[in-house]
C-alpha positions in Angstrom: 83.1 -44.4 6.2 80.9 -46.4 8.4 82.1 -47.2 11.9 85.7 -46.1 11.0 86.0 -48.6 8.1 86.2 -47.8 4.4 83.4 -49.7 2.8 84.3 -49.1 -0.8 82.7 -47.4 -3.7 79.0 -47.8 -4.5 78.1 -51.4 -4.9 81.5 -52.6 -3.6 81.0 -52.9 0.1 84.1 -54.9 0.8 82.6 -58.3 -0.1 84.3 -60.8 -2.3 83.7 -60.5 -6.0 80.7 -62.3 -7.2 81.2 -65.3 -9.5 79.0 -67.3 -11.8 76.8 -64.5 -12.9 75.6 -65.0 -16.5 74.3 -62.1 -18.6 72.4 -62.7 -21.8 71.9 -60.1 -24.4 70.1 -59.9 -27.7 71.1 -57.8 -30.6 68.7 -54.9 -31.3 68.6 -56.1 -34.9 67.2 -59.5 -33.7 64.5 -58.0 -31.6 61.0 -57.7 -32.9 59.3 -55.5 -30.3 55.9 -55.3 -32.1 55.9 -58.7 -33.7 52.2 -59.7 -34.0 51.0 -56.7 -32.0 48.4 -55.6 -34.4 47.1 -59.1 -34.9 46.9 -59.7 -31.2 45.3 -56.3 -30.6 42.5 -56.9 -33.0 41.6 -60.4 -31.8 42.1 -59.6 -28.1 39.9 -56.5 -28.4 37.2 -58.6 -30.1 37.4 -61.3 -27.4 37.2 -58.8 -24.6 34.3 -56.9 -26.3 32.3 -60.1 -26.8 33.0 -61.1 -23.2 31.6 -57.8 -21.9 28.7 -57.1 -24.3 26.1 -58.7 -22.0 27.2 -56.7 -19.0 27.0 -53.4 -20.9 24.7 -54.0 -23.8 21.7 -55.4 -21.9 21.5 -52.6 -19.3 22.1 -50.0 -22.0 19.3 -51.4 -24.1 17.0 -51.5 -21.1 17.9 -47.9 -20.2 17.3 -46.8 -23.7 13.9 -48.5 -23.9 12.8 -46.9 -20.6 14.0 -43.5 -21.8 12.1 -43.7 -25.1 9.0 -45.0 -23.3 9.2 -42.1 -20.9 9.5 -39.5 -23.7 6.6 -41.0 -25.6 4.5 -41.2 -22.5 5.3 -37.6 -21.6 4.4 -36.3 -25.1 1.2 -38.3 -24.9 0.2 -36.8 -21.5 0.9 -33.3 -22.9 -1.4 -34.0 -25.9 -5.2 -33.4 -26.1 -5.8 -37.1 -26.0 -3.6 -37.6 -23.0 -5.4 -34.9 -21.1 -8.7 -36.5 -21.9 -7.5 -40.0 -21.0 -5.8 -39.0 -17.7 -8.2 -36.2 -16.8 -5.5 -33.6 -16.6 -5.8 -30.0 -17.7 -8.2 -28.7 -15.1 -5.9 -26.9 -12.7 
């Protein structure tokens, strides 16, 4: 009760009945929830991958090249030739 008046059960708050509401249903046997899902997944993934390859691939290749150069340079500086070239070794 609100304000001393009965407002009705849930959803029926004393208003006139609604008219002109159309409800559409589809039989579960007519639904195809995963129609074309695998086909769309493959091509959508390929499209998204090719759209992002330059944003991910180019920095990854640059980082890998810097990493390999650093490892080779470090190994060279630890070698006998590297010590002779850079003058290291006399501590």
